[in-house]
C-alpha positions in Angstrom: -34.7 -5.5 28.3 -31.0 -5.1 27.9 -29.5 -6.3 24.7 -26.4 -8.0 24.9 -23.4 -8.5 22.4 -20.4 -10.2 22.7 -17.5 -8.4 20.8 -13.7 -9.9 19.6 -10.5 -7.8 19.6 -11.1 -4.8 21.9 -8.1 -4.6 23.1 -7.8 -1.3 20.6 -9.1 0.2 17.4 -12.5 -1.1 15.9 -13.4 -3.1 18.7 -12.7 -0.7 21.3 -14.4 2.1 19.8 -17.7 -0.3 18.9 -17.3 -2.1 22.8 -16.9 1.6 24.2 -20.0 3.0 21.9 -22.1 0.3 22.7 -22.0 0.0 26.5 -21.9 4.1 26.4 -25.7 3.5 24.8 -26.8 1.2 27.0 -25.8 -2.5 25.6 -24.5 -5.2 28.0 -21.2 -5.6 25.9 -18.5 -8.6 26.6 -15.4 -7.3 25.0 -13.0 -9.8 24.6 -9.7 -10.2 23.9 -6.9 -12.2 23.0 -4.8 -11.3 26.0 -5.6 -11.8 29.2 -3.9 -8.3 30.1 -5.8 -6.5 27.9 -8.6 -8.0 29.2 -7.5 -6.9 32.5 -7.4 -3.6 31.1 -10.8 -3.3 29.9 -11.9 -4.5 34.0 -10.9 -1.8 35.1 -12.7 0.1 32.9 -15.7 -1.5 33.5 -16.0 -3.8 30.8 -17.0 -7.4 31.3 -14.2 -8.6 29.5 -12.6 -12.3 29.5 -10.3 -14.3 27.1 -11.5 -15.3 23.7 -8.5 -16.2 21.2 -9.3 -16.9 18.2 -6.7 -19.6 17.2 -7.5 -21.6 20.0 -11.2 -24.0 19.8 -11.0 -24.7 23.7 -10.8 -20.8 24.1 -13.8 -20.0 21.5 -16.0 -22.5 23.6 -15.1 -21.2 26.8 -15.5 -17.7 26.0 -19.0 -18.7 24.1 -20.4 -20.6 27.5 -19.0 -18.0 29.7 -21.6 -15.6 27.5 -24.3 -17.5 27.5 -23.7 -18.1 31.1 -23.8 -14.5 32.1 -26.8 -13.7 29.9 -28.8 -16.6 31.3 -28.6 -18.2 27.6 -29.2 -15.4 25.4 -27.1 -13.1 22.9 -28.7 -10.5 20.8 -25.8 -9.8 18.3 -22.5 -11.1 17.8 -19.6 -8.6 16.0 -16.7 -11.0 15.1 -13.7 -7.8 14.9 -10.6 -9.8 15.3 -8.1 -10.6 12.2 -4.2 -9.6 11.2 -2.3 -9.6 8.5 1.2 -10.9 7.4 2.3 -8.4 4.9 4.7 -9.6 1.5 4.5 -11.3 -1.3 2.2 -14.4 -2.0 4.9 -16.5 -3.3 7.2 -15.6 -0.1 4.3 -16.7 2.3 4.9 -20.6 4.0 2.3 -22.9 3.9 1.9 -22.7 7.7 1.8 -18.7 8.3 -1.5 -19.1 6.0 -3.0 -21.4 7.9 -2.5 -20.1 11.2 -3.5 -16.5 9.7 -6.9 -18.3 8.7 -7.9 -19.5 11.8 -7.9 -16.4 13.4 -9.4 -14.4 10.5 -12.0 -17.1 9.2 -12.1 -20.6 11.7 -12.2 -18.9 14.7 -14.9 -16.8 14.0 -17.5 -18.7 11.8 -16.5 -21.6 15.6 -17.6 -18.8 17.6 -21.1 -18.2 15.2 -21.4 -21.7 15.4 -21.2 -21.8 19.1 -24.1 -18.7 20.0 -26.6 -20.2 17.0 -28.3 -22.3 19.2 -29.0 -19.7 21.9 -30.0 -17.3 19.0 -32.3 -19.8 17.5 -34.3 -20.5 20.8 -34.8 -17.1 21.0 -35.9 -16.3 17.2 -33.7 -13.3 17.0 -30.1 -12.2 16.3 -27.4 -10.4 14.4 -24.2 -11.4 13.6 -21.9 -8.9 12.1 -19.0 -9.7 10.7 -15.7 -7.3 10.0 -14.7 -7.5 6.5 -12.6 -5.3 4.4 -12.5 -3.8 0.8 -10.1 -6.1 0.3 -12.7 -8.9 0.5 -14.0 -7.1 -2.1 -10.7 -6.5 -4.6 -7.4 -7.9 -4.3 -4.3 -5.3 -3.7 -0.8 -6.8 -3.6 1.4 -7.6 -0.7 -1.3 -8.8 1.1 -2.0 -12.2 -0.2 -3.3 -14.0 3.0 -5.5 -11.5 4.6 -7.0 -11.1 0.9 -7.9 -14.5 1.2 -9.6 -14.8 4.2 -11.9 -11.3 3.6 -12.9 -13.0 0.4 -13.6 -16.5 2.1 -15.6 -14.4 5.1 -17.1 -12.6 2.2 -18.5 -15.7 1.1 -19.6 -18.0 4.0 -21.4 -14.9 5.6 -23.3 -15.0 2.0 -24.3 -18.2 2.6 -24.8 -18.2 5.7 -27.5 -15.6 5.4 -29.0 -17.8 2.9 -29.3 -20.5 5.4 -30.7 -18.6 7.9 -33.2 -17.0 6.2 -37.0 -16.9 7.6 -35.0 -17.5 11.1 -35.4 -14.1 12.3 -31.2 -13.5 12.7 -29.2 -11.6 10.3 -25.9 -12.0 8.6 -23.7 -8.9 8.2 -20.7 -7.7 6.4 -19.1 -4.6 7.3 -16.2 -3.6 4.8 -14.2 -0.8 6.1 -11.5 0.6 3.9 -8.6 2.5 5.5 -9.2 2.8 9.4 -7.2 4.3 11.9 -6.0 1.1 13.9 -2.4 -0.5 14.5 -3.4 -3.6 12.2 0.0 -2.1 10.3 2.1 -2.2 13.7 0.0 -5.4 14.9 1.1 -7.2 11.3 4.8 -6.3 12.0 5.9 -9.2 14.3 3.8 -11.6 11.5 5.6 -10.1 9.2 9.2 -11.0 11.3 8.2 -14.4 11.8 7.8 -15.6 8.1 8.8 -13.3 5.8 12.5 -14.5 4.7 12.7 -11.0 3.2 16.6 -10.6 2.5 16.1 -14.6 0.2 13.5 -13.5 -1.8 13.6 -12.6 -5.2 11.4 -9.5 -4.1 13.5 -8.2 -1.8 14.6 -5.0 -3.3 11.1 -4.5 -2.9 10.6 -5.3 0.3 13.2 -2.6 1.2 12.3 0.2 -0.7 8.6 -0.2 -0.7 6.8 -2.8 1.8 9.0 -1.9 4.8 9.1 1.6 4.9 5.2 1.4 4.7 5.0 -1.2 7.3 7.1 0.3 10.0 6.4 4.0 9.0 6.1 6.1 12.3 2.8 5.9 14.1 0.7 9.0 14.0 2.3 10.2 10.4 0.6 10.7 7.6 -3.0 9.0 6.8 -4.2 7.7 4.2 -6.4 10.6 2.4 -8.9 8.4 2.9 -8.6 7.3 6.3 -11.4 7.7 8.7 -11.7 7.4 12.2 -12.7 3.7 13.9 -16.3 5.3 14.5 -17.0 5.5 11.1 -17.3 1.5 11.2 -19.2 2.0 14.7 -21.7 3.8 13.1 -22.6 1.5 10.4 -22.6 -1.3 13.5 -25.1 0.5 15.4 -27.1 0.8 12.0 -27.0 -2.3 11.4 -27.8 -3.6 15.1 -30.8 -0.8 14.8 -32.6 -2.6 12.4 -34.9 -5.4 12.0 -33.7 -5.7 8.4 -30.6 -4.9 8.2 -28.4 -4.6 4.6 -26.2 -7.5 3.9 -23.3 -5.0 3.2 -22.4 -2.2 4.7 -19.5 -0.2 3.0 -17.1 2.2 5.0 -14.8 4.7 3.5 -14.4 6.0 0.2 -12.5 2.9 -1.2 -14.7 0.5 -0.4 -17.6 2.8 -2.2 -15.1 2.6 -5.1 -14.2 -0.8 -5.0 -17.7 -2.2 -4.9 -18.8 -0.1 -8.2 -15.5 -1.0 -9.9 -16.0 -4.4 -9.8 -19.1 -4.6 -11.3 -18.8 -2.3 -14.1 -15.1 -3.3 -15.0 -13.9 -6.0 -16.5 -11.0 -8.1 -14.5 -8.2 -6.1 -16.3 -9.4 -2.6 -15.9 -9.8 -3.7 -12.3 -6.3 -5.0 -12.3 -5.2 -1.8 -13.2 -6.5 0.4 -11.1 -5.1 -1.9 -8.4 -1.5 -2.0 -9.3 -2.2 2.4 -8.9 -2.3 0.8 -4.9 
């Protein structure tokens, strides 16, 4: 029987690569996007695609219901991928900005999980794979809201894994480091909306460090540890093919280093390492 998976954030990057690879390998893929126009593009490419906006509870519920209606009430796997960042100093982040980011990066994914869990419980199996980050293991400057959302993603997924013990449903974390995606470009409108860089005490750092990085030309020099989206997809496929997947899958050398350093270094020593980036 053909296996089915619901994937979010499929307009580009990691989500699109995972959807394409799994579809080509025989999975029935429900490739969702936040924008209807992106869904239309995927439909034209042969995907089953419809809107899922994490920030909108009705959209989350409707997408889950659409998926289960199409499958007759079953779902083998869910991959929560969609997320975005707001670059800037934590003291410059308004409360509404933090709230909006958490709606997309945390609350939406777990509401979606809760929508599909009854079907997985009824069938007695399932894989829930959440895309975290190296920034869910170790914080870095200028990324406060994203760091916080991924730390929270780690904690809730760990809790879910414990609560699902013995159910046949597995909760898994994928933890990429630098991957070739559009996340920097996609973060630009959020930075422009929420950050008053000129009024900030850190205005010079915005001018000399953050803005040049954020608006660097697309296709410029990649991070020396950067890997393509396929590196993430490989770990997703490994987890999906396992009846007893690992709780965590690291992707890229920085994630492996962060995992090791977090276990062996003091907080002060870890801070010194993080300040170099």
